[in-house]
N, C-alpha and C positions, 0 to 999 in steps of 0.2 A: 504494499499499502503505499504510495506517497507520501510524503512527510507532510505537517501544513505548517505552515506560516507563524511564528509568533511573532507577533508585531506588540513594540512595548514602546513609540515614540507618544509624547504627550497630543492631545488630541487638541486641534482638527487635523495635526497631522495624520495620528493613526486610522482615521478613515479613509482620509487620502490615500494615504500607503494601500489599505485595503480596499479599497472602489479601484486602484489600476492593479493591484497581485490580481483579487477575481476577476477583473476582465479578460487576464489573464493566463485565465484556468486554474491560479492557485486555492486551495482550501485554505483562510487567513483564523487566525485568533487574534484578539485584540485584548489586549491588556495592559494598559497603561502604567509604566512606573513611576510618572512626572506628571502634574501640573505645571501651568504658568500663571504667575502670578504678575500683574504692574508695579516697576518700583518708581518710587518717587526719585524726581532727577531736575535739575538746575537744567535752564536752556542756555547756551553762551549766545550771544550778540550774532545773527544770522550777518552779517556784515563781515564776520574775519574769516568765511570759509568759500569756498569759490565751487563746495561739493560736499554730497552727504553719502554715506554708506551704507548698506542694512547688507548684513550675512544671516538673518534671518529672517523671515513671515514675522514671526512673533514681536519684534521690534515693531512693524508696522502693524502688527494689531494691536499691540498693548504698549506703544508711544505716549497716546493721550491727544490730549490737544493742544499739546504745546508743538504735537509738530507742523502743524499748519505754519507755523513762521518759516520754514524750509521749503514748503512746495515749491517756492521758484527758483529752487538751486536745480543744479543736477543729481541724480540717484543712480547713482553706482548696487548694483545688488547680484549675488550672489543667488543666479539660478532663477529657472521661468517662476518657481512659486512666492516667491520675495518678490522678485518683478509684481507680478499681479494684483500682491496684497499693497504695495508702495502706490500702486495705481488705482486702488479702491478707496487707498487713504487720500490721495489727491494729487499724487504729485505724476506730473505729466512727461517731464525730462528724464528717462531712465532706460540704464547701461545694464544689460544684463550678462553677466562672466556665466558660461556654466562649465564653471571649474571651482574654485576655491576660493576665500580669501585674499591670499599671498597674489594667486594672479590679478585676481581683482584690483588692487594697488599697483601691480606691475599699469597695468591700463589704466590707472588712473595719471600715473608719470607719465606713460606715451602721449596722455591727451593733455597734456601741460598741467593739470592742478597740483597746484603745490601746500595748500590747506583745508583739509577735509577733516567733519564730521562724523565720526561710526556711531549709531545707534544700533548700539549690541545690549547681550545677555551679560547677566555678573559671571557665567561662568562661561568660557571666551580663549581663545587662542589668542595671544598678542598679534598684533602686526605693526612688523618697523618696515620705514623703508628710506634714505638714505635724502629721495629728493620728494618725499609726501610726507608734510607731518599732518600725524592721524590724532586727533581728540578724544576720547571717548566719552560717551554718558553712557549707563548702564540703566536701559529703561525695563528690562523685562530680567524674571528667572526662574530659574525650573525647580519647585520645589519637591520633593519625592512625598509619593503617596503613601498613609503610613496609617494602619498597617498595609504592606502592599498585597495588593489584588492574590485572587488564591491560585496557585500556578499548577497546581498537583495532578488536574486534568490535560493542562496544556501538556506538561511532562510526560505524563503516560502515552502520549501520542506522539512521543519520539519527537519534537518538531525541527525547525531548522529558525532560530530566532535570528532576526534581524534587531541590530545596533546600531542605531545612530547618530552617536556620540559614545567619546572615552566615560562620559561619566554614565551615562545608561550602560553600558560592558561592566562597573564596577558593581553597580548596584545588580546587576544580575549574579555576577558573580556571589554576594553575596546571601542571596535568600536560594538559589538552585542548588539542592546537596549533590543529588543526582547528577553532575554535568556530562556524562556518555551517555547518558538518553539526548543530550540536545548537541545539537549544530551550529554553528556562528555565520552568520553573516555580515560582514560588519560596513558600513559607509568608510573606512578608510583604515589604513596601516594601525594608526594612533588607535583607533578605538578594538580592532581586533587583537594588540598585545594588554588592551586593559584590560581584557576579559581573564588573562593569566591562563593556566594550562586545564588539562584534564574533559575537554568537551570533546565529544564524539570525531568531532571533524571543525576549521575553520578556513575562512578564507574573506577578504578582503574588496572590495570592487573598485576598479579602474577609472573611477569619476563619483563623488561625491552627491550622486542621482541615483534618485529611486528605480530609474530606469535601468541602472549598472548594477546596484546592490540586489533586483531582482534577476538580473542574468547572474548572478555570484548564487542568489537562492534557489535557481533550475537547477543547477550543477549539485547543490549540495542535496538538493530534496530526491535524487534518484535515489 
């Protein structure tokens, strides 16, 4: 029997991933380990920046009305979902990258951006550049659901767990006793490494997208 996918990311991302996976023929079990909360943040003067960036759609969803002051600036987004969320928030001049934050910063440097405001999460990878000065405002955070959702029924089906972040990988490792029953499909090599050892199998996606992650999962499901 083909292994189901165990989807662990927060909503509404979990539902979006599940819809994509089911359309591709996967059986899905959604058990989010985190939920997303807005953070209070101070809004710097928009005139000090020539662009803004978002590396997650959660920034657009949870940044609040203070984001309105920056809608006239070009916005650089990691991935189509983030770009869509930014557009729904009222941003019009959007450049969507199809890789990661590092590649997006390189794109901004090529475009001549020099002062950029990054709307980010509390847990994030630091982005630096010799050419682009990046200021960060944490506008959301992910909080672990405690107690975690029951996983015994899912683990009994020997799933492929979709791991969308290193933090999710560490949380899964904390709460799963029978690692040998689970295969790991990770969004990145860092996320795969964070899961640790003892799983039935594991592999990371070639790009940080759901399409690439599902391609890895398809191989692990067989």
